mmCIF file as Biopython writes it, N, C-alpha, C and O atoms, coordinates in Angstrom:
data_model
#
loop_
_atom_site.group_PDB
_atom_site.id
_atom_site.type_symbol
_atom_site.label_atom_id
_atom_site.label_alt_id
_atom_site.label_comp_id
_atom_site.label_asym_id
_atom_site.label_entity_id
_atom_site.label_seq_id
_atom_site.pdbx_PDB_ins_code
_atom_site.Cartn_x
_atom_site.Cartn_y
_atom_site.Cartn_z
_atom_site.occupancy
_atom_site.B_iso_or_equiv
_atom_site.auth_seq_id
_atom_site.auth_asym_id
_atom_site.pdbx_PDB_model_num
ATOM 1   N N  . MET A ? 1  ? -52.716 -108.464 14.710 1.0 0.0 1  A 1 
ATOM 2   C CA . MET A ? 1  ? -51.585 -108.304 15.592 1.0 0.0 1  A 1 
ATOM 3   C C  . MET A ? 1  ? -50.721 -109.551 15.486 1.0 0.0 1  A 1 
ATOM 4   O O  . MET A ? 1  ? -51.231 -110.671 15.461 1.0 0.0 1  A 1 
ATOM 5   N N  . ILE A ? 2  ? -49.423 -109.350 15.425 1.0 0.0 2  A 1 
ATOM 6   C CA . ILE A ? 2  ? -48.521 -110.486 15.375 1.0 0.0 2  A 1 
ATOM 7   C C  . ILE A ? 2  ? -48.344 -111.039 16.780 1.0 0.0 2  A 1 
ATOM 8   O O  . ILE A ? 2  ? -48.588 -110.335 17.760 1.0 0.0 2  A 1 
ATOM 9   N N  . GLY A ? 3  ? -47.922 -112.291 16.886 1.0 0.0 3  A 1 
ATOM 10  C CA . GLY A ? 3  ? -47.842 -112.957 18.169 1.0 0.0 3  A 1 
ATOM 11  C C  . GLY A ? 3  ? -46.724 -112.474 19.061 1.0 0.0 3  A 1 
ATOM 12  O O  . GLY A ? 3  ? -46.973 -112.002 20.170 1.0 0.0 3  A 1 
ATOM 13  N N  . ASP A ? 4  ? -45.495 -112.587 18.593 1.0 0.0 4  A 1 
ATOM 14  C CA . ASP A ? 4  ? -44.333 -112.244 19.408 1.0 0.0 4  A 1 
ATOM 15  C C  . ASP A ? 4  ? -43.370 -111.380 18.606 1.0 0.0 4  A 1 
ATOM 16  O O  . ASP A ? 4  ? -43.357 -111.409 17.376 1.0 0.0 4  A 1 
ATOM 17  N N  . ILE A ? 5  ? -42.573 -110.618 19.326 1.0 0.0 5  A 1 
ATOM 18  C CA . ILE A ? 5  ? -41.539 -109.796 18.710 1.0 0.0 5  A 1 
ATOM 19  C C  . ILE A ? 5  ? -40.200 -110.303 19.226 1.0 0.0 5  A 1 
ATOM 20  O O  . ILE A ? 5  ? -40.007 -110.476 20.429 1.0 0.0 5  A 1 
ATOM 21  N N  . ASN A ? 6  ? -39.290 -110.537 18.307 1.0 0.0 6  A 1 
ATOM 22  C CA . ASN A ? 6  ? -37.973 -111.056 18.650 1.0 0.0 6  A 1 
ATOM 23  C C  . ASN A ? 6  ? -37.014 -109.885 18.871 1.0 0.0 6  A 1 
ATOM 24  O O  . ASN A ? 6  ? -36.717 -109.139 17.937 1.0 0.0 6  A 1 
ATOM 25  N N  . ILE A ? 7  ? -36.530 -109.723 20.103 1.0 0.0 7  A 1 
ATOM 26  C CA . ILE A ? 7  ? -35.557 -108.685 20.420 1.0 0.0 7  A 1 
ATOM 27  C C  . ILE A ? 7  ? -34.298 -109.376 20.916 1.0 0.0 7  A 1 
ATOM 28  O O  . ILE A ? 7  ? -34.231 -109.812 22.066 1.0 0.0 7  A 1 
ATOM 29  N N  . PHE A ? 8  ? -33.323 -109.471 20.066 1.0 0.0 8  A 1 
ATOM 30  C CA . PHE A ? 8  ? -32.039 -110.109 20.380 1.0 0.0 8  A 1 
ATOM 31  C C  . PHE A ? 8  ? -32.228 -111.527 20.930 1.0 0.0 8  A 1 
ATOM 32  O O  . PHE A ? 8  ? -31.565 -111.913 21.893 1.0 0.0 8  A 1 
ATOM 33  N N  . GLY A ? 9  ? -33.117 -112.288 20.328 1.0 0.0 9  A 1 
ATOM 34  C CA . GLY A ? 9  ? -33.339 -113.663 20.728 1.0 0.0 9  A 1 
ATOM 35  C C  . GLY A ? 9  ? -34.347 -113.853 21.837 1.0 0.0 9  A 1 
ATOM 36  O O  . GLY A ? 9  ? -34.655 -114.986 22.205 1.0 0.0 9  A 1 
ATOM 37  N N  . VAL A ? 10 ? -34.867 -112.764 22.377 1.0 0.0 10 A 1 
ATOM 38  C CA . VAL A ? 10 ? -35.880 -112.847 23.432 1.0 0.0 10 A 1 
ATOM 39  C C  . VAL A ? 10 ? -37.226 -112.522 22.808 1.0 0.0 10 A 1 
ATOM 40  O O  . VAL A ? 10 ? -37.427 -111.434 22.269 1.0 0.0 10 A 1 
ATOM 41  N N  . PHE A ? 11 ? -38.139 -113.468 22.886 1.0 0.0 11 A 1 
ATOM 42  C CA . PHE A ? 11 ? -39.458 -113.270 22.314 1.0 0.0 11 A 1 
ATOM 43  C C  . PHE A ? 11 ? -40.371 -112.614 23.342 1.0 0.0 11 A 1 
ATOM 44  O O  . PHE A ? 11 ? -40.612 -113.157 24.420 1.0 0.0 11 A 1 
ATOM 45  N N  . LEU A ? 12 ? -40.871 -111.443 22.987 1.0 0.0 12 A 1 
ATOM 46  C CA . LEU A ? 12 ? -41.771 -110.703 23.866 1.0 0.0 12 A 1 
ATOM 47  C C  . LEU A ? 12 ? -43.139 -110.632 23.221 1.0 0.0 12 A 1 
ATOM 48  O O  . LEU A ? 12 ? -43.238 -110.464 22.006 1.0 0.0 12 A 1 
ATOM 49  N N  . PRO A ? 13 ? -44.193 -110.755 24.007 1.0 0.0 13 A 1 
ATOM 50  C CA . PRO A ? 13 ? -45.532 -110.615 23.446 1.0 0.0 13 A 1 
ATOM 51  C C  . PRO A ? 13 ? -45.739 -109.194 22.910 1.0 0.0 13 A 1 
ATOM 52  O O  . PRO A ? 13 ? -45.244 -108.219 23.477 1.0 0.0 13 A 1 
ATOM 53  N N  . THR A ? 14 ? -46.461 -109.108 21.838 1.0 0.0 14 A 1 
ATOM 54  C CA . THR A ? 14 ? -46.692 -107.810 21.212 1.0 0.0 14 A 1 
ATOM 55  C C  . THR A ? 14 ? -47.437 -106.867 22.147 1.0 0.0 14 A 1 
ATOM 56  O O  . THR A ? 14 ? -47.188 -105.661 22.156 1.0 0.0 14 A 1 
ATOM 57  N N  . ALA A ? 15 ? -48.344 -107.420 22.928 1.0 0.0 15 A 1 
ATOM 58  C CA . ALA A ? 15 ? -49.105 -106.579 23.859 1.0 0.0 15 A 1 
ATOM 59  C C  . ALA A ? 15 ? -48.176 -105.916 24.874 1.0 0.0 15 A 1 
ATOM 60  O O  . ALA A ? 15 ? -48.380 -104.757 25.233 1.0 0.0 15 A 1 
ATOM 61  N N  . LEU A ? 16 ? -47.161 -106.638 25.339 1.0 0.0 16 A 1 
ATOM 62  C CA . LEU A ? 16 ? -46.211 -106.076 26.301 1.0 0.0 16 A 1 
ATOM 63  C C  . LEU A ? 16 ? -45.412 -104.941 25.674 1.0 0.0 16 A 1 
ATOM 64  O O  . LEU A ? 16 ? -45.189 -103.910 26.310 1.0 0.0 16 A 1 
ATOM 65  N N  . VAL A ? 17 ? -44.986 -105.126 24.442 1.0 0.0 17 A 1 
ATOM 66  C CA . VAL A ? 17 ? -44.218 -104.083 23.756 1.0 0.0 17 A 1 
ATOM 67  C C  . VAL A ? 17 ? -45.091 -102.847 23.530 1.0 0.0 17 A 1 
ATOM 68  O O  . VAL A ? 17 ? -44.630 -101.717 23.694 1.0 0.0 17 A 1 
ATOM 69  N N  . LEU A ? 18 ? -46.344 -103.066 23.157 1.0 0.0 18 A 1 
ATOM 70  C CA . LEU A ? 18 ? -47.250 -101.935 22.942 1.0 0.0 18 A 1 
ATOM 71  C C  . LEU A ? 18 ? -47.544 -101.202 24.250 1.0 0.0 18 A 1 
ATOM 72  O O  . LEU A ? 18 ? -47.657 -99.976  24.268 1.0 0.0 18 A 1 
ATOM 73  N N  . MET A ? 19 ? -47.666 -101.958 25.343 1.0 0.0 19 A 1 
ATOM 74  C CA . MET A ? 19 ? -47.901 -101.324 26.644 1.0 0.0 19 A 1 
ATOM 75  C C  . MET A ? 19 ? -46.714 -100.466 27.062 1.0 0.0 19 A 1 
ATOM 76  O O  . MET A ? 19 ? -46.893 -99.363  27.578 1.0 0.0 19 A 1 
ATOM 77  N N  . LEU A ? 20 ? -45.504 -100.969 26.842 1.0 0.0 20 A 1 
ATOM 78  C CA . LEU A ? 20 ? -44.313 -100.191 27.184 1.0 0.0 20 A 1 
ATOM 79  C C  . LEU A ? 20 ? -44.201 -98.951  26.306 1.0 0.0 20 A 1 
ATOM 80  O O  . LEU A ? 20 ? -43.850 -97.874  26.789 1.0 0.0 20 A 1 
ATOM 81  N N  . LEU A ? 21 ? -44.494 -99.098  25.033 1.0 0.0 21 A 1 
ATOM 82  C CA . LEU A ? 21 ? -44.442 -97.956  24.119 1.0 0.0 21 A 1 
ATOM 83  C C  . LEU A ? 21 ? -45.474 -96.898  24.512 1.0 0.0 21 A 1 
ATOM 84  O O  . LEU A ? 21 ? -45.178 -95.704  24.503 1.0 0.0 21 A 1 
ATOM 85  N N  . ALA A ? 22 ? -46.678 -97.338  24.853 1.0 0.0 22 A 1 
ATOM 86  C CA . ALA A ? 22 ? -47.714 -96.397  25.280 1.0 0.0 22 A 1 
ATOM 87  C C  . ALA A ? 22 ? -47.314 -95.690  26.569 1.0 0.0 22 A 1 
ATOM 88  O O  . ALA A ? 22 ? -47.607 -94.508  26.745 1.0 0.0 22 A 1 
ATOM 89  N N  . TYR A ? 23 ? -46.651 -96.405  27.466 1.0 0.0 23 A 1 
ATOM 90  C CA . TYR A ? 23 ? -46.215 -95.793  28.724 1.0 0.0 23 A 1 
ATOM 91  C C  . TYR A ? 23 ? -45.112 -94.769  28.486 1.0 0.0 23 A 1 
ATOM 92  O O  . TYR A ? 23 ? -45.073 -93.728  29.142 1.0 0.0 23 A 1 
ATOM 93  N N  . LEU A ? 24 ? -44.214 -95.064  27.546 1.0 0.0 24 A 1 
ATOM 94  C CA . LEU A ? 24 ? -43.144 -94.116  27.232 1.0 0.0 24 A 1 
ATOM 95  C C  . LEU A ? 24 ? -43.690 -92.842  26.595 1.0 0.0 24 A 1 
ATOM 96  O O  . LEU A ? 24 ? -43.107 -91.771  26.763 1.0 0.0 24 A 1 
ATOM 97  N N  . VAL A ? 25 ? -44.774 -92.942  25.882 1.0 0.0 25 A 1 
ATOM 98  C CA . VAL A ? 25 ? -45.407 -91.742  25.314 1.0 0.0 25 A 1 
ATOM 99  C C  . VAL A ? 25 ? -46.255 -91.035  26.373 1.0 0.0 25 A 1 
ATOM 100 O O  . VAL A ? 25 ? -46.372 -89.810  26.376 1.0 0.0 25 A 1 
ATOM 101 N N  . TYR A ? 26 ? -46.840 -91.823  27.266 1.0 0.0 26 A 1 
ATOM 102 C CA . TYR A ? 26 ? -47.725 -91.280  28.299 1.0 0.0 26 A 1 
ATOM 103 C C  . TYR A ? 26 ? -46.981 -90.366  29.279 1.0 0.0 26 A 1 
ATOM 104 O O  . TYR A ? 26 ? -47.508 -89.328  29.680 1.0 0.0 26 A 1 
ATOM 105 N N  . LEU A ? 27 ? -45.760 -90.748  29.665 1.0 0.0 27 A 1 
ATOM 106 C CA . LEU A ? 27 ? -45.034 -89.978  30.678 1.0 0.0 27 A 1 
ATOM 107 C C  . LEU A ? 27 ? -44.769 -88.531  30.264 1.0 0.0 27 A 1 
ATOM 108 O O  . LEU A ? 27 ? -45.113 -87.627  31.025 1.0 0.0 27 A 1 
ATOM 109 N N  . PRO A ? 28 ? -44.175 -88.262  29.096 1.0 0.0 28 A 1 
ATOM 110 C CA . PRO A ? 28 ? -43.970 -86.848  28.739 1.0 0.0 28 A 1 
ATOM 111 C C  . PRO A ? 28 ? -45.283 -86.110  28.452 1.0 0.0 28 A 1 
ATOM 112 O O  . PRO A ? 28 ? -45.386 -84.905  28.680 1.0 0.0 28 A 1 
ATOM 113 N N  . LEU A ? 29 ? -46.289 -86.844  27.949 1.0 0.0 29 A 1 
ATOM 114 C CA . LEU A ? 29 ? -47.581 -86.202  27.706 1.0 0.0 29 A 1 
ATOM 115 C C  . LEU A ? 29 ? -48.227 -85.765  29.011 1.0 0.0 29 A 1 
ATOM 116 O O  . LEU A ? 29 ? -48.843 -84.701  29.079 1.0 0.0 29 A 1 
ATOM 117 N N  . GLN A ? 30 ? -48.089 -86.583  30.042 1.0 0.0 30 A 1 
ATOM 118 C CA . GLN A ? 30 ? -48.624 -86.224  31.353 1.0 0.0 30 A 1 
ATOM 119 C C  . GLN A ? 30 ? -47.923 -84.982  31.908 1.0 0.0 30 A 1 
ATOM 120 O O  . GLN A ? 30 ? -48.569 -84.099  32.471 1.0 0.0 30 A 1 
ATOM 121 N N  . ARG A ? 31 ? -46.603 -84.922  31.746 1.0 0.0 31 A 1 
ATOM 122 C CA . ARG A ? 31 ? -45.864 -83.741  32.214 1.0 0.0 31 A 1 
ATOM 123 C C  . ARG A ? 31 ? -46.248 -82.496  31.438 1.0 0.0 31 A 1 
ATOM 124 O O  . ARG A ? 31 ? -46.334 -81.404  32.001 1.0 0.0 31 A 1 
ATOM 125 N N  . LEU A ? 32 ? -46.477 -82.662  30.148 1.0 0.0 32 A 1 
ATOM 126 C CA . LEU A ? 32 ? -46.897 -81.529  29.323 1.0 0.0 32 A 1 
ATOM 127 C C  . LEU A ? 32 ? -48.265 -81.013  29.765 1.0 0.0 32 A 1 
ATOM 128 O O  . LEU A ? 32 ? -48.475 -79.805  29.878 1.0 0.0 32 A 1 
ATOM 129 N N  . LEU A ? 33 ? -49.185 -81.935  30.013 1.0 0.0 33 A 1 
ATOM 130 C CA . LEU A ? 33 ? -50.518 -81.526  30.463 1.0 0.0 33 A 1 
ATOM 131 C C  . LEU A ? 33 ? -50.451 -80.860  31.830 1.0 0.0 33 A 1 
ATOM 132 O O  . LEU A ? 33 ? -51.205 -79.928  32.110 1.0 0.0 33 A 1 
ATOM 133 N N  . ASN A ? 34 ? -49.551 -81.337  32.678 1.0 0.0 34 A 1 
ATOM 134 C CA . ASN A ? 34 ? -49.387 -80.720  33.993 1.0 0.0 34 A 1 
ATOM 135 C C  . ASN A ? 34 ? -48.796 -79.323  33.862 1.0 0.0 34 A 1 
ATOM 136 O O  . ASN A ? 34 ? -49.211 -78.407  34.573 1.0 0.0 34 A 1 
ATOM 137 N N  . ALA A ? 35 ? -47.835 -79.150  32.965 1.0 0.0 35 A 1 
ATOM 138 C CA . ALA A ? 35 ? -47.223 -77.836  32.773 1.0 0.0 35 A 1 
ATOM 139 C C  . ALA A ? 35 ? -48.205 -76.834  32.172 1.0 0.0 35 A 1 
ATOM 140 O O  . ALA A ? 35 ? -48.126 -75.636  32.441 1.0 0.0 35 A 1 
ATOM 141 N N  . LEU A ? 36 ? -49.120 -77.331  31.366 1.0 0.0 36 A 1 
ATOM 142 C CA . LEU A ? 36 ? -50.127 -76.458  30.744 1.0 0.0 36 A 1 
ATOM 143 C C  . LEU A ? 36 ? -51.345 -76.247  31.644 1.0 0.0 36 A 1 
ATOM 144 O O  . LEU A ? 36 ? -52.295 -75.573  31.248 1.0 0.0 36 A 1 
ATOM 145 N N  . HIS A ? 37 ? -51.325 -76.813  32.842 1.0 0.0 37 A 1 
ATOM 146 C CA . HIS A ? 37 ? -52.404 -76.693  33.829 1.0 0.0 37 A 1 
ATOM 147 C C  . HIS A ? 37 ? -53.743 -77.212  33.301 1.0 0.0 37 A 1 
ATOM 148 O O  . HIS A ? 37 ? -54.802 -76.665  33.610 1.0 0.0 37 A 1 
ATOM 149 N N  . VAL A ? 38 ? -53.675 -78.247  32.523 1.0 0.0 38 A 1 
ATOM 150 C CA . VAL A ? 38 ? -54.896 -78.868  31.999 1.0 0.0 38 A 1 
ATOM 151 C C  . VAL A ? 38 ? -55.640 -79.600  33.108 1.0 0.0 38 A 1 
ATOM 152 O O  . VAL A ? 38 ? -56.863 -79.732  33.066 1.0 0.0 38 A 1 
ATOM 153 N N  . TYR A ? 39 ? -54.888 -80.077  34.103 1.0 0.0 39 A 1 
ATOM 154 C CA . TYR A ? 39 ? -55.518 -80.855  35.176 1.0 0.0 39 A 1 
ATOM 155 C C  . TYR A ? 39 ? -56.452 -80.016  36.037 1.0 0.0 39 A 1 
ATOM 156 O O  . TYR A ? 39 ? -57.245 -80.572  36.796 1.0 0.0 39 A 1 
ATOM 157 N N  . ARG A ? 40 ? -56.377 -78.694  35.939 1.0 0.0 40 A 1 
ATOM 158 C CA . ARG A ? 40 ? -57.340 -77.867  36.664 1.0 0.0 40 A 1 
ATOM 159 C C  . ARG A ? 40 ? -58.740 -78.019  36.096 1.0 0.0 40 A 1 
ATOM 160 O O  . ARG A ? 40 ? -59.729 -77.779  36.788 1.0 0.0 40 A 1 
ATOM 161 N N  . LEU A ? 41 ? -58.819 -78.417  34.843 1.0 0.0 41 A 1 
ATOM 162 C CA . LEU A ? 41 ? -60.108 -78.570  34.175 1.0 0.0 41 A 1 
ATOM 163 C C  . LEU A ? 41 ? -60.675 -79.981  34.301 1.0 0.0 41 A 1 
ATOM 164 O O  . LEU A ? 41 ? -61.801 -80.243  33.878 1.0 0.0 41 A 1 
ATOM 165 N N  . VAL A ? 42 ? -59.884 -80.892  34.887 1.0 0.0 42 A 1 
ATOM 166 C CA . VAL A ? 42 ? -60.267 -82.299  34.976 1.0 0.0 42 A 1 
ATOM 167 C C  . VAL A ? 42 ? -60.900 -82.561  36.328 1.0 0.0 42 A 1 
ATOM 168 O O  . VAL A ? 42 ? -60.413 -82.093  37.357 1.0 0.0 42 A 1 
ATOM 169 N N  . TRP A ? 43 ? -62.000 -83.320  36.318 1.0 0.0 43 A 1 
ATOM 170 C CA . TRP A ? 43 ? -62.707 -83.601  37.559 1.0 0.0 43 A 1 
ATOM 171 C C  . TRP A ? 43 ? -61.921 -84.545  38.455 1.0 0.0 43 A 1 
ATOM 172 O O  . TRP A ? 43 ? -61.750 -84.271  39.643 1.0 0.0 43 A 1 
ATOM 173 N N  . HIS A ? 44 ? -61.436 -85.664  37.896 1.0 0.0 44 A 1 
ATOM 174 C CA . HIS A ? 44 ? -60.712 -86.665  38.665 1.0 0.0 44 A 1 
ATOM 175 C C  . HIS A ? 44 ? -59.424 -87.006  37.915 1.0 0.0 44 A 1 
ATOM 176 O O  . HIS A ? 44 ? -59.453 -87.638  36.859 1.0 0.0 44 A 1 
ATOM 177 N N  . ARG A ? 45 ? -58.307 -86.581  38.473 1.0 0.0 45 A 1 
ATOM 178 C CA . ARG A ? 45 ? -57.031 -86.696  37.762 1.0 0.0 45 A 1 
ATOM 179 C C  . ARG A ? 45 ? -56.654 -88.145  37.479 1.0 0.0 45 A 1 
ATOM 180 O O  . ARG A ? 45 ? -56.177 -88.447  36.385 1.0 0.0 45 A 1 
ATOM 181 N N  . ALA A ? 46 ? -56.853 -89.035  38.423 1.0 0.0 46 A 1 
ATOM 182 C CA . ALA A ? 46 ? -56.470 -90.438  38.232 1.0 0.0 46 A 1 
ATOM 183 C C  . ALA A ? 46 ? -57.295 -91.095  37.118 1.0 0.0 46 A 1 
ATOM 184 O O  . ALA A ? 46 ? -56.755 -91.837  36.297 1.0 0.0 46 A 1 
ATOM 185 N N  . LEU A ? 47 ? -58.583 -90.825  37.096 1.0 0.0 47 A 1 
ATOM 186 C CA . LEU A ? 47 ? -59.425 -91.394  36.038 1.0 0.0 47 A 1 
ATOM 187 C C  . LEU A ? 47 ? -59.032 -90.842  34.679 1.0 0.0 47 A 1 
ATOM 188 O O  . LEU A ? 47 ? -59.032 -91.564  33.681 1.0 0.0 47 A 1 
ATOM 189 N N  . PHE A ? 48 ? -58.700 -89.572  34.647 1.0 0.0 48 A 1 
ATOM 190 C CA . PHE A ? 48 ? -58.262 -88.963  33.397 1.0 0.0 48 A 1 
ATOM 191 C C  . PHE A ? 48 ? -56.971 -89.606  32.911 1.0 0.0 48 A 1 
ATOM 192 O O  . PHE A ? 48 ? -56.821 -89.871  31.718 1.0 0.0 48 A 1 
ATOM 193 N N  . ASN A ? 49 ? -56.033 -89.860  33.831 1.0 0.0 49 A 1 
ATOM 194 C CA . ASN A ? 49 ? -54.763 -90.472  33.447 1.0 0.0 49 A 1 
ATOM 195 C C  . ASN A ? 49 ? -54.958 -91.897  32.949 1.0 0.0 49 A 1 
ATOM 196 O O  . ASN A ? 49 ? -54.311 -92.310  31.987 1.0 0.0 49 A 1 
ATOM 197 N N  . ILE A ? 50 ? -55.834 -92.647  33.587 1.0 0.0 50 A 1 
ATOM 198 C CA . ILE A ? 50 ? -56.113 -94.008  33.123 1.0 0.0 50 A 1 
ATOM 199 C C  . ILE A ? 50 ? -56.744 -93.989  31.741 1.0 0.0 50 A 1 
ATOM 200 O O  . ILE A ? 50 ? -56.391 -94.795  30.880 1.0 0.0 50 A 1 
ATOM 201 N N  . ALA A ? 51 ? -57.673 -93.072  31.529 1.0 0.0 51 A 1 
ATOM 202 C CA . ALA A ? 51 ? -58.310 -92.967  30.220 1.0 0.0 51 A 1 
ATOM 203 C C  . ALA A ? 51 ? -57.310 -92.532  29.152 1.0 0.0 51 A 1 
ATOM 204 O O  . ALA A ? 51 ? -57.361 -93.006  28.017 1.0 0.0 51 A 1 
ATOM 205 N N  . LEU A ? 52 ? -56.410 -91.635  29.516 1.0 0.0 52 A 1 
ATOM 206 C CA . LEU A ? 52 ? -55.379 -91.194  28.573 1.0 0.0 52 A 1 
ATOM 207 C C  . LEU A ? 52 ? -54.470 -92.355  28.184 1.0 0.0 52 A 1 
ATOM 208 O O  . LEU A ? 52 ? -54.152 -92.533  27.008 1.0 0.0 52 A 1 
ATOM 209 N N  . TYR A ? 53 ? -54.057 -93.139  29.165 1.0 0.0 53 A 1 
ATOM 210 C CA . TYR A ? 53 ? -53.205 -94.297  28.878 1.0 0.0 53 A 1 
ATOM 211 C C  . TYR A ? 53 ? -53.953 -95.320  28.030 1.0 0.0 53 A 1 
ATOM 212 O O  . TYR A ? 53 ? -53.380 -95.878  27.094 1.0 0.0 53 A 1 
ATOM 213 N N  . ALA A ? 54 ? -55.201 -95.573  28.335 1.0 0.0 54 A 1 
ATOM 214 C CA . ALA A ? 54 ? -55.986 -96.533  27.552 1.0 0.0 54 A 1 
ATOM 215 C C  . ALA A ? 54 ? -56.158 -96.053  26.119 1.0 0.0 54 A 1 
ATOM 216 O O  . ALA A ? 54 ? -56.119 -96.855  25.186 1.0 0.0 54 A 1 
ATOM 217 N N  . ALA A ? 55 ? -56.347 -94.757  25.939 1.0 0.0 55 A 1 
ATOM 218 C CA . ALA A ? 55 ? -56.478 -94.223  24.587 1.0 0.0 55 A 1 
ATOM 219 C C  . ALA A ? 55 ? -55.174 -94.367  23.812 1.0 0.0 55 A 1 
ATOM 220 O O  . ALA A ? 55 ? -55.186 -94.702  22.628 1.0 0.0 55 A 1 
ATOM 221 N N  . LEU A ? 56 ? -54.051 -94.115  24.479 1.0 0.0 56 A 1 
ATOM 222 C CA . LEU A ? 56 ? -52.757 -94.290  23.817 1.0 0.0 56 A 1 
ATOM 223 C C  . LEU A ? 56 ? -52.515 -95.749  23.461 1.0 0.0 56 A 1 
ATOM 224 O O  . LEU A ? 56 ? -52.048 -96.053  22.364 1.0 0.0 56 A 1 
ATOM 225 N N  . LEU A ? 57 ? -52.830 -96.655  24.384 1.0 0.0 57 A 1 
ATOM 226 C CA . LEU A ? 57 ? -52.645 -98.079  24.124 1.0 0.0 57 A 1 
ATOM 227 C C  . LEU A ? 57 ? -53.529 -98.548  22.974 1.0 0.0 57 A 1 
ATOM 228 O O  . LEU A ? 57 ? -53.081 -99.315  22.122 1.0 0.0 57 A 1 
ATOM 229 N N  . GLY A ? 58 ? -54.744 -98.109  22.943 1.0 0.0 58 A 1 
ATOM 230 C CA . GLY A ? 58 ? -55.646 -98.458  21.845 1.0 0.0 58 A 1 
ATOM 231 C C  . GLY A ? 58 ? -55.169 -97.908  20.519 1.0 0.0 58 A 1 
ATOM 232 O O  . GLY A ? 58 ? -55.300 -98.564  19.486 1.0 0.0 58 A 1 
ATOM 233 N N  . THR A ? 59 ? -54.618 -96.708  20.542 1.0 0.0 59 A 1 
ATOM 234 C CA . THR A ? 59 ? -54.089 -96.113  19.314 1.0 0.0 59 A 1 
ATOM 235 C C  . THR A ? 59 ? -52.905 -96.913  18.783 1.0 0.0 59 A 1 
ATOM 236 O O  . THR A ? 59 ? -52.823 -97.188  17.586 1.0 0.0 59 A 1 
ATOM 237 N N  . PHE A ? 60 ? -51.990 -97.287  19.670 1.0 0.0 60 A 1 
ATOM 238 C CA . PHE A ? 60 ? -50.832 -98.072  19.232 1.0 0.0 60 A 1 
ATOM 239 C C  . PHE A ? 60 ? -51.247 -99.458  18.749 1.0 0.0 60 A 1 
ATOM 240 O O  . PHE A ? 60 ? -50.666 -99.975  17.795 1.0 0.0 60 A 1 
ATOM 241 N N  . GLU A ? 61 ? -52.235 -100.063 19.386 1.0 0.0 61 A 1 
ATOM 242 C CA . GLU A ? 61 ? -52.704 -101.365 18.952 1.0 0.0 61 A 1 
ATOM 243 C C  . GLU A ? 61 ? -53.332 -101.261 17.568 1.0 0.0 61 A 1 
ATOM 244 O O  . GLU A ? 61 ? -53.106 -102.120 16.716 1.0 0.0 61 A 1 
ATOM 245 N N  . HIS A ? 62 ? -54.113 -100.223 17.343 1.0 0.0 62 A 1 
ATOM 246 C CA . HIS A ? 62 ? -54.743 -100.022 16.037 1.0 0.0 62 A 1 
ATOM 247 C C  . HIS A ? 62 ? -53.687 -99.758  14.965 1.0 0.0 62 A 1 
ATOM 248 O O  . HIS A ? 62 ? -53.779 -100.289 13.859 1.0 0.0 62 A 1 
ATOM 249 N N  . LEU A ? 63 ? -52.686 -98.940  15.291 1.0 0.0 63 A 1 
ATOM 250 C CA . LEU A ? 63 ? -51.621 -98.663  14.328 1.0 0.0 63 A 1 
ATOM 251 C C  . LEU A ? 63 ? -50.821 -99.917  14.007 1.0 0.0 63 A 1 
ATOM 252 O O  . LEU A ? 63 ? -50.395 -100.106 12.868 1.0 0.0 63 A 1 
ATOM 253 N N  . SER A ? 64 ? -50.611 -100.782 15.011 1.0 0.0 64 A 1 
ATOM 254 C CA . SER A ? 64 ? -49.868 -102.021 14.730 1.0 0.0 64 A 1 
ATOM 255 C C  . SER A ? 64 ? -50.657 -102.922 13.799 1.0 0.0 64 A 1 
ATOM 256 O O  . SER A ? 64 ? -50.073 -103.598 12.953 1.0 0.0 64 A 1 
ATOM 257 N N  . ARG A ? 65 ? -51.974 -102.943 13.941 1.0 0.0 65 A 1 
ATOM 258 C CA . ARG A ? 65 ? -52.787 -103.746 13.021 1.0 0.0 65 A 1 
ATOM 259 C C  . ARG A ? 65 ? -52.708 -103.200 11.607 1.0 0.0 65 A 1 
ATOM 260 O O  . ARG A ? 65 ? -52.615 -103.965 10.647 1.0 0.0 65 A 1 
ATOM 261 N N  . ILE A ? 66 ? -52.745 -101.878 11.472 1.0 0.0 66 A 1 
ATOM 262 C CA . ILE A ? 66 ? -52.686 -101.272 10.140 1.0 0.0 66 A 1 
ATOM 263 C C  . ILE A ? 66 ? -51.324 -101.534 9.497  1.0 0.0 66 A 1 
ATOM 264 O O  . ILE A ? 66 ? -51.243 -101.862 8.313  1.0 0.0 66 A 1 
ATOM 265 N N  . LEU A ? 67 ? -50.257 -101.388 10.284 1.0 0.0 67 A 1 
ATOM 266 C CA . LEU A ? 67 ? -48.911 -101.543 9.730  1.0 0.0 67 A 1 
ATOM 267 C C  . LEU A ? 67 ? -48.568 -102.982 9.410  1.0 0.0 67 A 1 
ATOM 268 O O  . LEU A ? 67 ? -47.749 -103.221 8.523  1.0 0.0 67 A 1 
ATOM 269 N N  . MET A ? 68 ? -49.158 -103.953 10.091 1.0 0.0 68 A 1 
ATOM 270 C CA . MET A ? 68 ? -48.823 -105.355 9.886  1.0 0.0 68 A 1 
ATOM 271 C C  . MET A ? 68 ? -49.698 -106.041 8.858  1.0 0.0 68 A 1 
ATOM 272 O O  . MET A ? 68 ? -49.511 -107.231 8.604  1.0 0.0 68 A 1 
ATOM 273 N N  . GLN A ? 69 ? -50.650 -105.336 8.254  1.0 0.0 69 A 1 
ATOM 274 C CA . GLN A ? 69 ? -51.485 -105.947 7.232  1.0 0.0 69 A 1 
ATOM 275 C C  . GLN A ? 69 ? -50.661 -106.153 5.969  1.0 0.0 69 A 1 
ATOM 276 O O  . GLN A ? 69 ? -49.884 -105.285 5.572  1.0 0.0 69 A 1 
ATOM 277 N N  . PRO A ? 70 ? -50.840 -107.318 5.339  1.0 0.0 70 A 1 
ATOM 278 C CA . PRO A ? 70 ? -50.081 -107.557 4.095  1.0 0.0 70 A 1 
ATOM 279 C C  . PRO A ? 70 ? -50.613 -106.750 2.930  1.0 0.0 70 A 1 
ATOM 280 O O  . PRO A ? 70 ? -50.084 -106.841 1.822  1.0 0.0 70 A 1 
#
C-alpha cells in the first residue's frame, strides 16, 4: 500500500481514500439488498452491514496492493 495520495495538493492517507471508496460502494449495495428483501434472511441486520462493509474494505485494500505492485 502506498503512503499518501495527492489530490490537488492535499495529501490524504490511502486508508482514508479506501474507506471512502468502500462506503460509496456500500451504500447502493445496501439499497439493492434491501430492495431484494435479502435482509429477511439475515439474523442481525447491523452485524451483517458491518461485515459487508469490512469485506468491501478488505477487497479494495487487496486490490490496491495488487495494482500498486511494480
